[in-house]
C-alpha positions as CSV (number, residue, x, y, z in Angstrom):
1,M,90.8,68.7,198.8
2,D,93.2,67.8,201.5
3,D,96.8,67.0,199.2
4,A,98.2,63.9,199.5
5,P,101.8,63.4,201.0
6,P,104.7,63.5,200.2
7,H,106.0,60.1,199.0
8,D,109.0,59.2,201.5
9,P,111.0,55.8,200.2
10,A,113.0,55.6,203.9
11,I,109.3,55.1,205.3
12,E,108.1,52.1,202.0
13,P,106.8,48.7,203.8
14,V,109.5,45.8,203.5
15,A,108.1,42.4,202.9
16,P,109.7,40.4,205.5
17,A,112.0,37.9,203.5
18,R,111.4,34.3,202.9
19,A,112.6,31.7,205.1
20,R,115.8,29.4,203.0
21,E,114.1,25.9,202.8
22,P,116.2,23.6,203.8
23,A,118.5,21.3,201.1
24,F,117.1,17.6,203.3
25,N,113.9,17.7,205.1
26,A,115.7,15.6,207.5
27,P,117.3,15.9,211.2
28,A,121.0,16.0,211.1
29,V,121.2,12.1,212.7
30,V,120.0,10.6,210.0
31,V,121.8,12.3,207.6
32,A,124.9,12.0,209.2
33,S,124.3,8.0,210.1
34,I,123.7,7.9,205.6
35,A,126.7,9.4,205.4
36,A,128.7,7.4,208.1
37,M,127.7,4.5,205.8
38,A,128.4,5.9,202.5
39,A,131.6,6.8,203.7
40,I,132.5,3.5,205.3
41,Q,131.6,1.5,202.0
42,F,133.6,4.0,199.5
43,A,136.6,3.6,201.3
44,R,136.0,-0.4,202.0
45,M,135.6,-0.2,197.6
46,A,139.4,2.3,197.7
47,M,140.9,-0.4,200.3
48,P,143.3,-3.4,198.9
49,V,141.2,-6.5,199.0
50,A,143.5,-7.8,201.6
51,W,142.4,-4.9,204.6
52,D,138.3,-5.2,203.3
53,D,138.5,-9.0,204.1
54,W,140.1,-8.1,207.5
55,I,137.2,-5.6,208.2
56,I,134.7,-8.1,207.1
57,A,135.6,-10.7,209.3
58,E,136.7,-8.0,212.1
59,F,133.0,-6.6,211.9
60,S,130.9,-8.1,210.1
61,F,128.3,-10.7,212.6
62,I,129.2,-14.7,212.3
63,P,126.4,-16.5,214.6
64,A,128.8,-19.6,215.1
65,R,131.5,-17.4,215.7
66,M,129.6,-16.6,218.5
67,T,128.4,-19.8,220.0
68,V,132.5,-21.4,219.5
69,G,134.2,-17.9,221.1
70,L,131.6,-18.5,224.4
71,D,131.6,-21.9,224.4
72,P,134.8,-23.7,222.3
73,A,134.2,-26.7,223.0
74,R,130.8,-26.2,221.1
75,W,133.3,-26.1,218.0
76,L,133.6,-30.3,217.8
77,D,129.9,-30.6,217.8
78,I,130.1,-28.2,214.4
79,V,133.3,-31.4,213.0
80,R,130.9,-34.0,213.5
81,A,127.6,-32.3,212.7
82,A,129.8,-32.5,208.9
83,G,130.4,-35.7,208.7
84,S,132.4,-36.3,205.5
85,D,130.4,-33.4,203.7
86,P,133.2,-31.5,202.1
87,Q,131.2,-27.7,202.8
88,K,130.7,-27.9,205.8
89,L,134.5,-29.0,206.9
90,H,135.6,-26.5,204.7
91,D,133.5,-23.9,206.8
92,A,135.4,-25.9,210.2
93,Q,138.0,-25.1,208.8
94,V,137.3,-21.2,208.6
95,L,135.0,-20.8,211.3
96,R,138.4,-22.3,213.8
97,A,140.6,-20.0,212.6
98,L,138.1,-17.0,212.6
99,I,137.8,-18.2,216.7
100,G,141.5,-18.4,216.8
101,T,141.9,-14.2,215.8
102,G,140.1,-13.4,218.7
103,G,136.8,-15.4,220.3
104,A,133.1,-14.9,220.1
105,R,133.0,-10.2,218.9
106,P,130.7,-9.1,221.0
107,W,130.9,-6.0,219.0
108,T,130.0,-7.1,215.6
109,L,126.4,-7.5,217.6
110,V,126.2,-4.0,216.1
111,T,128.8,-3.3,214.0
112,Y,128.2,-5.3,211.4
113,A,125.4,-2.8,210.8
114,L,127.4,-0.9,210.0
115,L,128.3,-2.8,206.4
116,H,126.9,-3.4,203.1
117,G,127.1,-5.5,200.2
118,G,127.9,-3.0,197.7
119,L,126.4,0.6,196.6
120,A,122.9,-1.2,195.3
121,H,122.5,-2.1,199.4
122,L,123.5,0.6,200.5
123,G,121.4,2.1,198.6
124,L,118.4,0.5,199.5
125,N,119.1,1.1,203.2
126,S,119.6,4.2,202.6
127,I,116.3,5.4,201.6
128,W,114.0,3.5,204.1
129,L,116.4,4.7,206.9
130,L,115.9,8.5,205.3
131,A,112.1,7.7,205.8
132,F,111.5,6.2,208.8
133,G,114.8,7.5,210.1
134,T,113.7,10.8,209.7
135,P,109.9,10.4,211.9
136,V,111.1,8.7,214.8
137,A,114.5,10.6,215.0
138,R,112.0,13.8,215.0
139,R,110.6,12.5,218.1
140,T,113.5,10.9,220.4
141,G,116.4,12.8,219.0
142,A,119.9,12.1,218.4
143,W,121.3,10.7,220.8
144,R,118.3,8.9,221.8
145,F,117.1,7.9,218.1
146,L,120.8,5.7,217.9
147,A,120.7,3.8,221.2
148,L,117.2,2.8,219.3
149,A,119.2,1.6,215.9
150,A,122.1,-0.2,217.7
151,L,119.3,-1.7,220.1
152,T,117.6,-2.4,216.9
153,A,121.0,-4.1,215.6
154,A,121.8,-6.0,218.7
155,A,118.1,-7.5,218.2
156,G,118.0,-8.2,214.9
157,A,121.9,-10.4,214.8
158,A,120.4,-12.4,218.6
159,V,117.1,-13.2,216.4
160,E,119.7,-14.2,213.5
161,W,121.6,-16.4,216.4
162,A,119.0,-18.0,218.4
163,A,117.7,-19.7,215.0
164,A,121.4,-20.5,213.2
165,P,123.4,-20.7,216.2
166,Y,126.3,-23.2,213.9
167,G,125.8,-20.9,210.8
168,V,129.1,-19.9,209.2
169,Y,128.1,-16.8,206.8
170,T,128.6,-13.1,207.5
171,L,125.5,-11.0,208.2
172,I,125.9,-7.6,207.1
173,G,124.1,-4.1,206.6
174,A,121.9,-1.7,208.4
175,S,118.5,-3.5,207.5
176,A,117.5,-5.1,210.8
177,S,117.8,-1.7,212.1
178,V,115.7,-0.3,209.2
179,S,113.4,-2.0,210.3
180,G,113.3,-1.8,213.9
181,L,112.6,2.2,212.8
182,M,110.2,0.9,211.1
183,G,108.4,-1.1,214.1
184,A,108.8,2.4,216.3
185,A,107.3,4.3,213.5
186,T,104.2,2.1,213.7
187,R,103.6,3.3,217.8
188,F,102.6,6.7,216.0
189,M,102.3,7.3,212.6
190,F,98.3,5.9,213.1
191,A,98.0,7.4,216.1
192,T,95.1,10.4,216.7
193,P,96.2,13.4,216.4
194,D,97.2,15.5,219.9
195,G,100.0,17.5,221.7
196,D,101.0,21.1,220.5
197,P,100.6,21.3,216.2
198,R,103.2,23.5,216.0
199,D,105.0,20.1,217.3
200,G,104.8,19.5,213.8
201,P,102.9,16.0,212.3
202,T,105.7,13.8,213.5
203,A,107.1,15.2,216.3
204,G,104.3,15.0,219.5
205,H,101.1,16.3,217.1
206,R,100.7,12.5,217.7
207,A,101.3,10.3,220.5
208,T,102.1,7.1,221.4
209,A,99.7,4.8,220.5
210,P,99.1,1.3,223.1
211,L,99.6,-2.2,221.6
212,S,96.2,-2.8,222.7
213,T,94.8,0.3,220.8
214,L,97.5,-0.8,218.1
215,L,96.3,-4.2,218.2
216,R,92.7,-3.5,216.7
217,D,94.0,-0.3,214.6
218,R,93.1,-2.4,210.8
219,R,95.9,0.0,209.2
220,A,98.6,-0.2,211.7
221,L,97.5,-4.8,211.3
222,L,97.3,-4.5,207.7
223,F,101.0,-2.5,207.5
224,A,102.4,-5.0,210.0
225,G,101.0,-7.6,208.4
226,A,102.0,-6.8,204.7
227,W,105.8,-5.7,205.4
228,L,106.0,-9.6,207.0
229,V,104.1,-11.2,204.9
230,I,106.5,-9.7,201.6
231,N,110.0,-9.9,204.6
232,Y,109.3,-13.9,204.4
233,V,108.4,-14.0,200.6
234,V,111.9,-11.5,199.1
235,G,113.9,-13.7,202.3
236,A,113.1,-16.9,202.9
237,A,111.0,-17.8,199.6
238,A,113.6,-16.2,197.2
239,P,115.8,-18.6,195.8
240,G,113.0,-21.3,195.9
241,L,110.7,-19.0,193.6
242,G,113.8,-18.1,191.5
243,L,113.5,-14.2,192.9
244,G,117.7,-14.6,193.7
245,D,119.9,-16.2,195.0
246,A,121.3,-13.7,197.7
247,P,120.5,-15.1,201.0
248,V,118.6,-11.8,203.3
249,A,118.3,-12.4,206.7
250,W,114.4,-11.7,206.7
251,R,114.8,-13.2,210.2
252,A,117.5,-10.4,211.5
253,H,114.4,-7.6,210.3
254,M,111.5,-9.5,212.1
255,G,113.9,-9.2,214.7
256,G,114.7,-5.9,214.7
257,F,110.9,-4.4,213.8
258,F,109.3,-5.8,216.8
259,V,112.0,-4.6,219.2
260,G,111.4,-1.7,217.7
261,L,107.6,-1.6,218.1
262,L,107.7,-2.8,221.8
263,A,110.6,-0.7,223.0
264,F,110.1,2.6,221.4
265,P,108.0,4.2,224.2
266,L,111.4,4.2,226.0
267,F,113.0,5.8,223.4
268,D,110.5,8.8,223.1
269,R,111.1,12.1,223.6
270,A,107.3,13.0,223.2
271,R,106.4,11.0,226.1
272,D,109.0,13.2,228.7
273,R,105.8,16.5,227.6
């Protein structure tokens, strides 16, 4: 019988080291976006009230300010419409003061999305941004993701402006942009698997569905329809149903959603492959 070879620890097989799982399984641009919004919110909470009021006045979106800033003569229309209503007259005076400090402020079409009404508002938007921004960012890459988020934020503000051109109220929050990312994700999360499986389920693994295909997909229609109904009920009908007193910019959400749904193929990096 052959003798067994002597044991040599130097040639002992070594098991491959297991890769460490990342703490956040989300693209860096999504995590950075949430961190930036949180930093802005905490900084506002720490600063004097007068400074915070200036930030809101300078960077929130106010529909009537955009209207009058582009055409100052329309301020007289607001005064005439106010009549003897004390609240409307007060709003007209506030608007004149805002216009006197800088005009229309077109940058507020986007910057309003970086501001929030409190930690609860910030937390809710951050959760939805993490959920829907993650698959979209994996397909688009960082810069296209930021461009799409800015476009859908501007679309939401534009729809709100068109619906209430003389509205003297502040629009803040990333909800319209998050809704746009939700609309963008709808273009591929119900699609037939395609491409290279190594790209993962949210990158090149699913093709972007043409609108004609999406309109025939019951899952996509059910998802979009349920979201639109919930958005309307929570936003437009909430005060009447006793669900809350704070206004919800449901029209801005819809504007962001539909622009994200329609414009996503222009930002889809998977299409380039």
